[in-house]
C-alpha positions as CSV (number, residue, x, y, z in Angstrom):
1,M,7.3,62.3,1.8
2,T,7.2,61.2,5.5
3,Q,3.8,59.5,4.8
4,V,5.2,57.7,1.8
5,D,8.2,56.5,3.6
6,T,6.3,55.2,6.6
7,S,4.1,53.2,4.3
8,G,6.9,51.7,2.4
9,S,8.6,50.8,5.7
10,R,5.4,49.1,6.8
11,D,5.0,47.2,3.5
12,A,8.7,46.0,3.8
13,Q,7.9,44.7,7.3
14,A,4.6,43.2,6.2
15,V,6.0,41.3,3.3
16,P,9.4,40.0,4.1
17,A,11.7,38.5,1.4
18,R,10.9,35.0,0.6
19,S,13.6,32.5,1.6
20,W,15.0,30.0,-1.1
21,L,13.0,27.3,0.8
22,D,9.9,29.1,0.4
23,R,10.5,29.7,-3.3
24,F,11.6,26.2,-4.1
25,F,8.6,24.4,-2.4
26,F,6.0,27.2,-3.3
27,I,5.2,27.3,0.4
28,G,3.8,30.9,0.6
29,E,2.1,30.5,-2.7
30,R,0.1,27.6,-1.5
31,G,-0.9,29.5,1.7
32,S,1.4,27.5,4.0
33,T,4.3,28.1,6.4
34,I,7.4,26.1,7.2
35,G,5.9,25.4,10.6
36,Q,2.8,24.0,9.0
37,E,4.9,21.8,6.7
38,V,6.9,20.4,9.5
39,R,3.9,19.6,11.5
40,G,2.1,18.1,8.4
41,G,5.1,15.9,7.8
42,L,5.3,14.6,11.3
43,T,1.6,13.9,11.2
44,T,1.9,11.9,8.1
45,F,4.7,9.8,9.4
46,M,2.7,9.0,12.6
47,A,-0.3,8.0,10.4
48,M,1.8,5.7,8.2
49,A,4.5,4.4,10.4
50,Y,2.7,1.1,10.9
51,I,4.1,0.1,7.4
52,I,7.6,-0.4,8.9
53,V,6.1,-3.1,10.9
54,L,3.4,-4.4,8.6
55,N,5.4,-4.9,5.3
56,P,8.0,-7.1,6.8
57,I,5.3,-9.4,8.4
58,I,3.7,-9.8,5.1
59,L,6.7,-10.5,3.0
60,S,8.6,-12.6,5.6
61,G,5.7,-14.8,6.3
62,V,5.7,-16.5,2.9
63,E,8.2,-18.9,1.2
64,D,9.2,-18.4,-2.4
65,A,9.2,-21.3,-4.9
66,A,12.5,-22.6,-3.7
67,G,11.4,-22.5,0.0
68,N,13.4,-19.4,1.0
69,T,12.0,-16.7,3.3
70,L,13.1,-13.1,3.6
71,D,14.7,-11.9,7.0
72,P,12.3,-9.6,8.9
73,A,15.1,-7.4,10.3
74,Q,16.5,-6.9,6.9
75,L,12.9,-6.1,5.5
76,T,12.4,-3.5,8.3
77,T,15.6,-1.6,7.2
78,M,14.8,-1.9,3.6
79,T,11.1,-0.8,4.1
80,A,12.2,2.4,6.0
81,L,15.1,3.1,3.5
82,S,12.9,2.9,0.4
83,A,10.1,4.9,2.1
84,G,12.5,7.5,3.2
85,L,14.4,8.0,-0.2
86,V,11.3,7.9,-2.4
87,T,9.3,10.3,-0.2
88,I,12.2,12.7,-0.1
89,M,12.4,12.4,-3.8
90,M,8.6,13.2,-4.1
91,G,9.1,16.3,-2.0
92,V,12.0,17.5,-4.1
93,V,10.9,16.5,-7.6
94,G,7.1,16.5,-7.3
95,R,7.1,19.4,-4.7
96,A,3.9,17.8,-3.4
97,P,2.8,16.7,0.2
98,I,2.7,13.1,-0.8
99,A,4.5,10.3,1.1
100,C,5.5,7.0,-0.3
101,A,6.0,3.5,1.2
102,A,5.5,-0.1,0.4
103,A,2.0,-0.4,-1.1
104,L,-0.1,-3.0,0.6
105,G,-1.9,-4.0,-2.5
106,V,1.2,-4.7,-4.4
107,S,2.9,-6.5,-1.3
108,A,-0.1,-8.7,-1.2
109,V,0.5,-9.7,-4.9
110,V,4.2,-10.1,-4.4
111,A,3.8,-12.4,-1.4
112,Y,0.9,-14.4,-2.2
113,V,0.7,-14.5,-6.0
114,A,4.3,-14.2,-7.3
115,A,6.4,-15.7,-4.6
116,P,4.8,-19.1,-4.7
117,V,5.9,-19.5,-8.4
118,M,9.4,-17.9,-8.4
119,T,12.2,-16.9,-6.2
120,W,12.4,-13.8,-4.2
121,S,15.1,-12.2,-6.4
122,E,12.9,-12.9,-9.4
123,V,9.9,-11.5,-7.8
124,M,11.8,-8.3,-7.0
125,G,12.8,-8.1,-10.6
126,L,9.2,-8.0,-11.6
127,V,8.7,-5.1,-9.1
128,V,11.5,-3.3,-10.8
129,W,9.8,-4.0,-14.2
130,Q,6.6,-2.7,-12.7
131,G,8.3,0.7,-12.0
132,I,9.7,0.8,-15.5
133,V,6.4,0.1,-17.0
134,I,4.8,2.8,-15.0
135,I,7.4,5.4,-16.0
136,L,7.1,4.4,-19.7
137,M,3.3,4.7,-19.5
138,V,3.7,8.3,-18.2
139,V,6.3,9.3,-20.6
140,T,4.6,7.9,-23.7
141,G,1.1,8.8,-22.7
142,V,-0.1,5.1,-22.7
143,R,-1.5,5.6,-19.3
144,T,-4.3,7.6,-20.8
145,A,-5.1,4.9,-23.1
146,V,-5.2,2.2,-20.3
147,M,-7.2,4.5,-18.1
148,N,-9.8,4.9,-20.8
149,A,-9.9,1.1,-21.6
150,L,-10.8,0.0,-18.0
151,P,-14.3,1.2,-17.0
152,H,-14.2,3.5,-13.9
153,N,-16.5,1.3,-11.9
154,L,-14.2,-1.6,-12.6
155,K,-11.1,0.4,-11.4
156,I,-13.1,1.1,-8.1
157,A,-14.1,-2.6,-7.8
158,I,-10.3,-3.7,-8.1
159,G,-9.4,-1.3,-5.3
160,V,-12.3,-2.7,-3.2
161,G,-11.3,-6.3,-3.9
162,I,-7.8,-5.7,-3.0
163,G,-9.1,-4.2,0.3
164,M,-11.0,-7.3,1.0
165,F,-8.1,-9.4,0.2
166,V,-5.8,-7.5,2.4
167,C,-8.4,-7.6,5.3
168,L,-8.7,-11.4,4.9
169,I,-4.9,-11.8,5.2
170,G,-4.9,-9.6,8.4
171,L,-7.7,-11.7,10.1
172,K,-5.9,-15.0,9.0
173,N,-2.4,-13.8,10.3
174,A,-4.0,-12.6,13.6
175,G,-5.6,-16.1,14.1
176,F,-9.2,-14.7,14.1
177,V,-10.1,-17.0,11.2
178,S,-8.5,-20.1,9.7
179,A,-9.1,-22.6,6.9
180,G,-11.5,-25.3,8.2
181,G,-12.0,-27.9,5.6
182,A,-13.2,-26.0,2.5
183,L,-14.4,-23.0,4.4
184,L,-13.1,-20.5,6.6
185,T,-13.8,-20.8,10.4
186,L,-13.6,-18.6,13.4
187,G,-10.5,-18.9,15.4
188,G,-7.2,-20.9,14.9
189,P,-6.9,-24.2,13.0
190,D,-7.1,-26.2,16.3
191,T,-9.7,-24.3,18.3
192,G,-13.0,-26.0,17.0
193,G,-14.3,-22.8,15.5
194,H,-13.8,-20.6,18.8
195,L,-11.7,-17.7,19.6
196,N,-9.1,-18.7,22.0
197,G,-6.0,-17.3,23.6
198,W,-4.6,-13.9,24.8
199,P,-3.0,-13.1,21.3
200,I,-6.5,-12.9,19.9
201,L,-7.5,-10.4,22.7
202,V,-4.5,-8.4,21.8
203,F,-5.7,-8.2,18.1
204,V,-9.3,-7.4,19.3
205,A,-8.1,-4.7,21.7
206,G,-6.0,-3.0,19.0
207,L,-8.6,-3.1,16.4
208,V,-11.4,-1.7,18.6
209,L,-8.8,1.1,19.8
210,S,-8.0,2.0,16.3
211,A,-11.6,1.9,15.2
212,V,-12.7,4.2,17.9
213,L,-9.9,6.7,17.2
214,L,-10.7,6.6,13.5
215,A,-14.3,7.3,14.4
216,R,-13.2,10.3,16.4
217,N,-11.0,11.5,13.5
218,V,-7.9,11.2,15.6
219,T,-4.8,11.6,13.3
220,G,-2.5,8.4,13.6
221,A,-5.3,6.2,14.8
222,I,-4.0,3.0,13.2
223,F,-0.6,3.7,14.5
224,Y,-1.9,4.2,18.1
225,G,-3.9,1.0,17.7
226,I,-0.8,-1.0,16.8
227,V,1.3,0.7,19.7
228,G,-1.5,-0.1,22.2
229,A,-1.8,-3.7,21.1
230,T,1.9,-4.1,21.2
231,L,2.1,-2.8,24.8
232,L,-0.8,-5.2,25.8
233,G,1.1,-7.9,24.0
234,I,4.2,-7.2,26.0
235,V,2.4,-7.5,29.2
236,F,0.6,-10.7,28.3
237,H,3.9,-12.2,26.9
238,Y,5.8,-11.7,30.2
239,V,2.9,-12.4,32.5
240,F,1.7,-15.6,30.8
241,G,4.9,-16.7,29.1
242,L,3.4,-17.3,25.7
243,D,5.3,-19.0,22.9
244,A,4.3,-20.1,19.3
245,S,2.8,-23.3,20.6
246,A,0.5,-21.7,23.2
247,W,-3.2,-22.1,23.0
248,G,-3.3,-24.7,20.5
249,G,-0.9,-23.0,18.1
250,A,-2.6,-19.7,18.5
251,G,0.6,-18.1,19.8
252,W,2.3,-14.9,18.6
253,G,3.0,-16.1,15.1
254,G,6.2,-15.0,13.4
255,S,6.9,-12.1,15.7
256,S,6.9,-12.1,19.6
257,P,6.6,-8.9,21.7
258,E,9.9,-9.4,23.6
259,L,11.7,-6.3,24.7
260,P,15.0,-5.8,23.0
261,G,18.3,-5.6,24.9
262,N,19.2,-2.6,22.8
263,P,16.7,-0.5,20.9
264,V,19.3,0.8,18.6
265,A,21.1,-1.4,16.0
266,L,23.1,-1.0,12.9
267,P,20.9,-1.2,9.8
268,D,21.2,-4.6,7.9
269,F,21.4,-3.9,4.0
270,G,21.7,-7.6,3.1
271,L,18.7,-7.5,0.8
272,L,19.9,-4.4,-1.2
273,F,20.2,-5.2,-5.0
274,Q,19.2,-8.8,-4.7
275,V,17.4,-8.7,-7.9
276,D,17.0,-11.0,-10.9
277,M,15.5,-9.0,-13.8
278,L,14.9,-11.9,-16.2
279,G,14.4,-15.1,-14.1
280,A,10.7,-14.8,-13.6
281,W,10.0,-15.0,-17.3
282,T,11.6,-18.4,-17.6
283,S,10.9,-19.9,-14.2
284,A,7.2,-18.9,-14.0
285,G,6.8,-18.7,-17.7
286,P,6.0,-15.6,-19.8
287,T,2.3,-15.8,-19.5
288,T,2.2,-16.2,-15.7
289,A,4.9,-13.6,-15.2
290,G,3.1,-11.3,-17.6
291,V,-0.3,-11.6,-15.7
292,I,1.4,-10.9,-12.4
293,L,3.2,-7.9,-13.7
294,F,-0.1,-6.6,-15.2
295,T,-1.5,-7.2,-11.8
296,M,1.2,-5.2,-10.0
297,V,1.0,-2.4,-12.4
298,L,-2.9,-2.4,-12.1
299,A,-2.8,-2.6,-8.3
300,G,-0.3,0.3,-8.0
301,F,-0.8,2.5,-10.9
302,F,-4.5,3.5,-10.7
303,D,-4.6,3.5,-7.0
304,A,-1.7,6.0,-7.1
305,L,-3.6,8.2,-9.7
306,G,-6.6,8.3,-7.5
307,T,-4.7,9.0,-4.4
308,I,-2.7,11.8,-6.1
309,L,-5.8,13.5,-7.4
310,A,-7.6,13.2,-4.0
311,I,-4.6,14.7,-2.2
312,G,-4.6,17.6,-4.6
313,A,-8.2,18.3,-4.0
314,K,-7.9,18.1,-0.2
315,A,-4.8,20.3,-0.2
316,N,-6.7,22.8,-2.5
317,I,-3.7,22.9,-4.9
318,A,-5.4,21.2,-7.8
319,D,-6.6,23.3,-10.8
320,S,-10.2,23.7,-11.9
321,T,-10.0,20.3,-13.9
322,G,-8.8,18.4,-10.8
323,Q,-5.3,18.3,-12.2
324,M,-2.5,18.2,-9.7
325,P,0.5,20.7,-10.3
326,R,3.6,18.8,-11.6
327,V,1.6,15.6,-12.0
328,N,3.9,14.1,-14.5
329,Q,6.9,14.6,-12.2
330,I,4.6,13.0,-9.4
331,L,3.8,10.0,-11.4
332,V,7.4,9.4,-12.7
333,T,8.5,9.6,-9.0
334,D,5.9,7.1,-8.1
335,G,7.1,4.8,-11.0
336,S,10.6,5.3,-9.7
337,G,9.4,4.3,-6.2
338,A,8.5,0.8,-7.5
339,V,12.0,0.5,-9.0
340,V,13.6,1.5,-5.6
341,G,11.2,-0.9,-3.9
342,G,12.4,-3.8,-6.1
343,L,16.0,-3.0,-5.6
344,T,15.6,-2.9,-1.9
345,S,13.4,-6.1,-1.8
346,S,10.8,-4.2,0.1
347,S,8.1,-4.3,-2.6
348,A,6.8,-1.4,-4.7
349,T,7.1,2.0,-2.8
350,L,4.1,4.0,-4.2
351,V,2.1,7.0,-2.9
352,F,0.2,6.5,0.4
353,V,-3.3,7.8,1.0
354,E,-2.3,8.4,4.7
355,S,-0.6,11.5,3.2
356,T,-4.2,13.1,3.6
357,A,-3.5,13.2,7.4
358,G,-0.6,15.5,6.9
359,V,-2.7,17.6,4.5
360,S,-5.3,18.0,7.2
361,E,-2.7,19.3,9.4
362,G,-1.8,22.0,7.0
363,A,0.8,20.4,4.8
364,R,0.6,21.9,1.2
365,S,4.2,21.5,-0.2
366,G,7.0,19.0,-0.9
367,L,8.7,20.3,2.3
368,A,6.3,18.1,4.4
369,S,7.4,15.1,2.4
370,V,11.0,15.8,3.0
371,V,10.2,15.8,6.8
372,T,8.3,12.7,6.6
373,G,11.0,11.0,4.4
374,S,13.7,12.0,7.0
375,L,11.8,10.4,9.8
376,F,11.7,7.2,7.9
377,L,15.4,7.3,7.3
378,S,15.9,7.7,11.0
379,A,13.7,4.7,11.7
380,I,16.2,2.2,10.1
381,F,18.4,2.6,13.1
382,F,15.6,1.2,15.4
383,A,14.7,-2.0,13.8
384,P,14.8,-3.9,17.3
385,V,12.0,-1.6,18.5
386,F,9.8,-2.4,15.4
387,A,10.6,-6.1,15.8
388,I,8.7,-6.4,19.0
389,V,5.3,-5.7,17.4
390,P,3.5,-9.1,17.2
391,T,1.6,-10.3,14.2
392,Q,-1.6,-9.7,16.0
393,A,-0.9,-6.0,16.5
394,A,0.2,-5.4,12.9
395,S,-2.9,-7.2,11.6
396,V,-5.0,-4.5,13.1
397,A,-3.7,-2.2,10.1
398,M,-4.5,-4.7,7.5
399,V,-8.1,-5.0,8.5
400,L,-8.7,-1.2,8.8
401,V,-6.9,-0.6,5.6
402,G,-9.4,-3.0,4.0
403,V,-12.1,-1.0,5.5
404,M,-10.8,2.3,4.0
405,M,-10.6,0.7,0.6
406,M,-14.0,-0.8,0.9
407,M,-15.5,2.7,1.5
408,H,-15.2,3.5,-2.3
409,I,-17.7,0.7,-3.1
410,R,-20.3,3.4,-2.8
411,D,-19.0,4.9,-6.0
412,I,-19.9,1.8,-8.1
413,D,-23.1,2.2,-10.2
414,W,-25.0,-0.9,-8.9
415,S,-28.1,-0.1,-10.8
416,D,-26.4,-1.2,-14.1
417,I,-26.3,-4.9,-14.2
418,S,-23.5,-4.9,-16.8
419,I,-21.4,-3.1,-14.2
420,A,-22.9,-4.9,-11.0
421,I,-21.9,-8.4,-12.2
422,P,-18.2,-7.8,-13.1
423,A,-17.8,-5.4,-10.1
424,F,-19.3,-8.0,-7.7
425,L,-17.2,-10.9,-9.3
426,T,-14.1,-8.8,-9.0
427,I,-14.5,-8.0,-5.4
428,A,-15.8,-11.5,-4.3
429,M,-13.2,-13.6,-6.2
430,M,-10.1,-11.9,-4.9
431,P,-10.7,-13.1,-1.2
432,F,-12.7,-16.2,-2.2
433,A,-10.1,-17.5,-4.6
434,F,-7.3,-15.9,-2.4
435,D,-5.7,-14.4,-5.6
436,I,-5.8,-10.8,-6.8
437,A,-5.2,-11.7,-10.4
438,T,-8.1,-14.1,-10.6
439,G,-10.4,-11.3,-9.5
440,I,-9.2,-8.9,-12.0
441,G,-9.4,-11.4,-14.8
442,I,-12.9,-12.6,-14.1
443,G,-14.0,-9.0,-13.7
444,I,-12.6,-7.9,-17.0
445,I,-14.1,-11.0,-18.9
446,A,-17.4,-10.6,-17.2
447,Y,-17.6,-7.0,-18.1
448,T,-16.7,-7.6,-21.8
449,V,-19.2,-10.4,-22.1
450,V,-22.1,-8.9,-20.2
451,R,-21.8,-5.4,-21.8
452,S,-21.7,-7.0,-25.1
453,A,-24.7,-9.3,-24.5
454,Q,-26.6,-6.0,-24.0
455,G,-25.7,-5.2,-27.6
456,R,-23.4,-2.5,-26.2
457,Y,-20.2,-4.1,-27.6
458,K,-19.1,-0.9,-29.1
459,E,-18.9,0.6,-25.7
460,V,-16.2,-2.1,-24.7
461,H,-12.7,-0.7,-25.5
462,W,-10.7,-2.8,-27.8
463,L,-8.0,-3.3,-25.1
464,M,-10.6,-5.0,-23.0
465,W,-11.1,-7.6,-25.7
466,V,-7.4,-8.0,-25.8
467,L,-7.3,-8.4,-21.8
468,S,-10.2,-10.7,-21.9
469,A,-8.4,-13.0,-24.4
470,V,-5.3,-13.0,-22.3
471,F,-7.1,-13.9,-19.1
472,T,-9.2,-16.5,-20.8
473,F,-6.1,-18.2,-22.2
474,H,-4.6,-17.9,-18.7
475,F,-7.5,-19.6,-17.0
476,A,-7.6,-22.4,-19.6
477,M,-3.9,-23.2,-19.8
478,H,-4.0,-26.0,-17.2
479,A,-7.1,-27.6,-18.7
480,L,-5.4,-27.5,-22.1
481,G,-2.3,-29.2,-20.7
482,L,0.0,-26.0,-21.3
483,E,1.2,-25.7,-17.8
């Protein structure tokens, strides 16, 4: 009896009762601990905190069709707010170690494709529609049909092309390249094809630092590169007294590294609910608005699917078929993030691949996302600190995000010409035409035509024919005098 009692006592000590936190987030079931989740959540925040700086720079640097711009301080507040809310929602509803923030691919579409043809409130209305469409696709099962329609290689090419596009914007914003006649040239517009000025050195230094840290597998490498470049920029700014006109216009751009008088400020919620849900369809026209909405959905939806599955595999919580637990809840939350992003005017708030950084540090459950989201919410009170980051420092992230997205190019089957041609045109036309929708449209048309020319037209999904017709009409509208 004594032996049995002693054994029972040991078992009771070895297997303590699980807390409600453990049970709710499946922490123990997934082989994790609360300490691991907290550490993973902190790591994820460090890896993606650059978005608080980068997203406002992208969106505030563009005028809409009415000549209006968005306030960077308000965008900083809204970017952090939406990231915090949606990431916490992902942790509680999806129970997954997946963080969400403004998606750079969608932000690029919002700033450089949508804003020039409509007002900001109308643009954000389309972002809300994007979220609604994604949610409906998940609920109705249409997402499966769309996934099956687009060839896998073309999906990869779209992601790679968006990476090239984002990289080009980063190089342009940093003043590393500029438009010289009909071609891009090295340096700013008035430097004669040469790199010139301390701001360029700040960009290069930050890029080299982040690249070296990435090569060394240092978590938060992009964040550290931005911080390092910002500190260097502060030194140069005060030592050399640079302003926007310095070095032939190669100054700091839209954000100067000036130390704030007070690092803490009350958040400015002025952009909250500044949304026009119907205006885009009349001001830009139903075809243009429809193509832009389609591009937003495509830019965010498939990237989210790939990211979610990748995180599930890396965290070792996916099943034998690669399916993530609670995947429908995760996808609905992702769609809801686009709605939140539109309502806050911060662009679609979608899953972030940088979540893998936290997974590498032990995150396995939604508790890590709650930690990351809480840190984003606390960041809204420190907008003056984030405002000192110069454009050159933030551009480091855009270039390296482009690198990361380009890495998937190895998964494209270049040995098949009916894949190689549309994949190449998709990737090339996005930066060359400076338009994501153009790259997607030409890629879809090229795939349909080339694959059919091989006599393999039965392999082309009927939705691809519909999409090809839509894009063909879109490209021909001006020549036909319809716009």
